C-alpha positions as CSV (number, residue, x, y, z in Angstrom):
1,M,-45.0,-58.0,-54.9
2,M,-45.7,-56.0,-51.8
3,K,-43.4,-58.1,-49.9
4,G,-40.5,-57.0,-52.1
5,I,-41.5,-53.3,-51.8
6,D,-41.9,-53.7,-48.1
7,K,-38.4,-55.2,-47.8
8,I,-36.9,-52.4,-49.9
9,T,-38.8,-49.8,-47.9
10,A,-37.7,-51.4,-44.7
11,K,-34.1,-51.5,-45.9
12,I,-34.2,-47.8,-47.0
13,I,-35.7,-46.9,-43.6
14,E,-33.0,-48.9,-41.8
15,D,-30.2,-47.4,-43.8
16,A,-31.7,-43.9,-43.2
17,N,-31.9,-44.6,-39.4
18,E,-28.3,-45.8,-39.3
19,S,-27.1,-42.8,-41.3
20,A,-29.1,-40.4,-39.1
21,A,-27.7,-42.1,-36.0
22,E,-24.2,-41.8,-37.3
23,K,-24.7,-38.1,-38.1
24,I,-26.1,-37.6,-34.6
25,R,-23.1,-39.3,-33.1
26,A,-20.7,-37.2,-35.2
27,A,-22.7,-34.0,-34.3
28,E,-22.6,-34.9,-30.6
29,A,-18.8,-35.5,-30.8
30,E,-18.3,-32.2,-32.6
31,A,-20.5,-30.4,-30.0
32,S,-18.5,-32.0,-27.2
33,E,-15.2,-31.0,-28.7
34,I,-16.4,-27.4,-29.3
35,A,-17.7,-27.2,-25.7
36,A,-14.3,-28.4,-24.4
37,R,-12.4,-25.8,-26.4
38,C,-14.8,-23.1,-25.2
39,A,-14.3,-24.2,-21.6
40,A,-10.6,-24.1,-22.0
41,L,-10.7,-20.6,-23.6
42,A,-13.0,-19.5,-20.8
43,Q,-10.6,-20.7,-18.2
44,E,-7.7,-18.9,-19.9
45,E,-9.7,-15.7,-20.1
46,A,-10.7,-16.0,-16.4
47,A,-7.0,-16.6,-15.4
48,K,-6.0,-13.4,-17.4
49,I,-8.7,-11.4,-15.7
50,L,-7.8,-12.7,-12.3
51,D,-4.1,-11.9,-12.9
52,A,-4.9,-8.4,-14.0
53,G,-7.1,-7.9,-10.9
54,R,-4.3,-9.1,-8.7
55,A,-1.8,-6.8,-10.4
56,E,-4.1,-3.8,-10.0
57,A,-4.7,-4.7,-6.3
58,E,-0.9,-4.7,-5.8
59,R,-0.6,-1.3,-7.5
60,V,-3.4,0.1,-5.3
61,K,-1.8,-1.4,-2.2
62,A,1.5,0.2,-3.0
63,R,-0.1,3.6,-3.7
64,L,-2.0,3.5,-0.4
65,A,1.2,2.5,1.5
66,A,3.1,5.3,0.0
67,A,0.3,7.8,0.8
68,A,0.2,6.5,4.4
69,Q,4.0,6.8,4.7
70,T,3.8,10.4,3.4
71,E,1.1,11.3,5.8
72,S,3.1,9.8,8.6
73,K,6.2,11.9,7.7
74,K,4.0,15.0,7.5
75,A,2.7,14.3,11.0
76,V,6.2,13.8,12.4
77,L,7.4,17.0,10.7
78,A,4.5,18.9,12.1
79,E,5.3,17.6,15.6
80,K,8.9,18.6,15.2
81,Q,7.9,22.1,14.0
82,S,5.6,22.3,17.0
83,L,8.5,21.3,19.4
84,I,10.8,23.9,17.8
85,R,8.1,26.6,18.2
86,E,7.6,25.7,21.8
87,T,11.4,25.7,22.4
88,F,11.7,29.2,20.9
89,A,8.7,30.4,22.9
90,L,10.3,29.0,26.1
91,A,13.6,30.6,25.3
92,E,11.9,34.0,24.6
93,A,10.0,33.8,27.8
94,E,13.2,33.0,29.8
95,L,15.1,35.9,28.0
96,N,12.2,38.2,28.8
97,K,12.4,37.3,32.5
98,L,16.0,38.5,32.6
99,P,16.9,42.1,33.3
100,D,18.2,44.0,30.3
101,S,21.7,44.0,31.7
102,D,21.7,40.2,32.0
103,R,20.4,39.6,28.4
104,L,23.8,40.6,27.0
105,N,25.4,37.9,29.2
106,V,23.5,35.0,27.7
107,A,25.8,32.5,26.2
108,R,23.2,30.0,25.2
109,V,19.5,29.2,25.4
110,M,19.0,25.5,25.9
111,P,16.2,23.5,24.1
112,D,14.1,23.4,27.2
113,G,14.2,27.2,27.4
114,S,16.7,27.5,30.3
115,V,19.4,30.0,29.9
116,I,23.1,29.5,30.4
117,R,24.9,32.8,31.1
118,K,28.4,33.6,30.1
119,R,29.4,33.7,33.7
120,D,28.4,30.1,34.1
121,T,31.4,27.8,33.9
122,G,32.0,25.6,31.0
123,A,31.3,22.6,33.2
124,A,27.7,23.9,33.9
125,L,27.1,24.4,30.2
126,A,28.4,20.9,29.4
127,Q,26.4,19.3,32.1
128,R,23.2,21.1,31.0
129,Q,23.8,20.2,27.4
130,A,24.5,16.6,28.3
131,E,21.2,16.4,30.2
132,L,19.1,17.8,27.4
133,T,20.7,16.5,24.2
134,P,19.6,12.9,24.5
135,R,16.0,13.9,25.4
136,I,15.8,16.3,22.5
137,A,17.3,13.8,20.0
138,A,14.9,11.1,21.2
139,I,11.9,13.5,20.6
140,L,13.1,14.8,17.3
141,F,14.4,11.6,15.7
142,A,12.3,8.8,17.3
143,E,9.8,8.6,14.4
144,E,12.4,8.5,11.6
145,S,13.7,5.0,12.4
């Protein structure tokens, strides 16, 4: 009779092993599927984070460029103001060199500080202005382009 019990026990063990193996295969397949979904979600999240980082980098780059441009314009303005102050100082110095009687005869003080008197001809004034205007314009407007 033991042989019958041994056969039944062996069959129960074999069925249990097959059932366990099937459950293990199903669990492994489910675990693999879950891992694949998690990997896909992780890639999506990483892409979102990377896109957000790139967008923030572009915003920072734009802010820095705007700040640099503003600083550049401030420097150009400061240089223009300095040139204007120098010009007025030169003009004042030239006027102060003149005797009082000649000061009333001043028609124009040029940007380089030289003085054109009323008694100078229109041609002298035009010539002097033609000489200086391109140089002054080049200095004042060179940085704006």
